[in-house]
C-alpha positions in Angstrom: 12.5 -0.1 4.5 13.5 2.9 2.7 16.0 5.1 1.8 16.0 8.5 -0.1 17.9 11.4 -0.3 17.5 14.9 -2.0 19.6 15.6 -4.8 18.3 18.8 -5.6 17.0 21.9 -3.6 15.8 25.3 -4.5 13.9 27.8 -3.1 10.7 25.7 -2.6 11.5 22.7 -5.1 13.2 19.6 -3.8 13.4 16.3 -6.0 14.1 13.2 -3.9 14.9 9.7 -5.0 13.9 6.6 -3.1 14.5 3.1 -3.1 12.6 0.6 -1.2 12.8 -3.1 -0.4 9.5 -4.5 1.8 8.9 -7.9 3.0 5.8 -8.6 4.3 4.2 -12.1 6.2 0.6 -12.8 7.0 -0.3 -16.1 8.9 -3.8 -16.5 9.4 -5.4 -19.0 11.7 -8.3 -21.2 11.2 -11.4 -19.2 11.6 -14.5 -20.9 12.3 -17.8 -18.9 11.4 -20.7 -19.4 13.3 -22.8 -16.3 13.7 -24.8 -16.7 10.2 -26.5 -20.2 9.8 -26.7 -20.4 6.2 -22.8 -19.0 5.7 -20.9 -21.1 8.6 -18.1 -23.2 7.8 -14.4 -23.2 8.6 -11.6 -21.7 6.9 -8.2 -23.1 6.5 -5.1 -21.3 7.8 -3.3 -19.4 5.2 0.3 -18.4 4.8 1.4 -15.2 2.2 4.5 -13.3 2.1 5.5 -10.5 -0.3 8.8 -9.2 -1.3 8.5 -5.7 -3.0 11.5 -3.4 -4.3 10.5 0.1 -5.3 11.9 3.0 -7.0 10.2 6.2 -6.9 10.7 9.9 -7.6 9.4 12.5 -5.1 9.1 16.2 -6.7 8.1 18.4 -3.4 7.2 22.2 -3.5 6.9 23.9 -0.3 4.0 26.4 -1.1 4.5 28.5 2.5 5.3 27.7 5.9 2.5 25.5 6.3 1.6 23.8 3.1 3.5 21.5 1.3 2.6 19.6 -2.0 4.1 16.4 -3.6 4.1 14.7 -6.6 5.4 10.8 -7.0 6.1 8.8 -9.9 7.4 5.4 -9.1 8.0 1.3 -9.9 7.2 -1.8 -7.9 8.4 -5.1 -8.5 6.9 -8.1 -6.5 9.5 -11.1 -6.5 7.0 -13.1 -5.2 3.9 -12.9 -7.3 1.7 -15.5 -6.0 -1.9 -16.2 -6.0 -3.4 -16.5 -3.0 -5.8 -19.6 -2.4 -8.2 -19.5 0.9 -9.7 -22.7 1.1 -12.0 -24.4 3.7 -15.5 -26.6 4.5 -19.1 -24.8 5.0 -21.4 -26.3 7.2 -22.2 -29.5 5.7 -18.7 -30.0 5.1 -18.4 -29.5 1.6 -14.9 -28.4 0.5 -14.3 -25.1 -1.2 -11.9 -22.8 -1.9 -11.3 -19.2 -3.8 -8.4 -17.9 -5.6 -6.9 -14.2 -5.1 -4.9 -12.7 -7.9 -1.8 -11.1 -7.1 -1.2 -7.8 -8.5 1.5 -8.5 -11.1 5.1 -8.6 -11.0 5.3 -4.9 -12.0 3.3 -1.8 -10.7 3.8 1.6 -12.1 2.6 4.3 -9.2 1.7 8.6 -9.9 0.5 9.9 -7.0 -0.2 13.4 -5.7 -0.2 15.0 -2.1 -0.7 17.5 0.4 0.2 18.5 4.2 -0.9 21.2 6.0 0.8 22.0 9.3 -2.0 23.4 11.8 0.9 24.3 14.1 4.2 22.8 15.3 2.6 19.5 16.0 -0.7 19.0 14.2 -0.9 18.3 10.6 -3.7 17.5 8.2 -3.0 15.4 4.8 -4.2 14.1 1.6 -3.2 12.0 -1.1 -4.5 10.2 -4.3 -2.1 7.7 -5.9 -2.9 6.0 -9.3 -1.6 2.3 -10.1 -1.1 0.6 -13.2 0.5 -2.9 -13.7 0.2 -6.2 -15.2 -2.9 -7.3 -13.3 -4.1 -4.3 -11.4 -5.2 -1.1 -12.1 -6.5 1.0 -9.6 -6.7 4.0 -7.4 -6.2 4.9 -3.7 -7.2 8.1 -1.6 -6.1 8.9 1.7 -6.1 11.2 4.7 -4.3 12.0 7.4 -4.6 13.8 10.7 -0.9 13.7 12.5 0.8 14.6 15.8 4.3 15.0 15.7 6.4 14.9 18.8 
């Protein structure tokens, strides 16, 4: 859930803080791999939860009636911050596991996005975000074709 409120608006510029709290739970049933004989085996079930709080400050600029540009600075905090371990057995019954590290408790985010209205309903969008934190440094790219009802 995210809540935001525009605190500044003058001409084409807006400044909007956003506060969020997001909970995600993933339950994965056991998986049996049989398609590749050399890699066949069974992956055990896995449960994973995330509880992430976020604070963002979004700067918006409406260039014209069709084009809107945004810049965002944010901070995300993962209350769970646990590694995920996947375990199972291979085709001869030998057990094994792999640990996927968590992204870390604190992650800072900076991003840019652009949205272009093709008409009253259709829009194109693109964004790039940079993440930096305790155990994560990365870049995210996105593109959207949206239809608004």
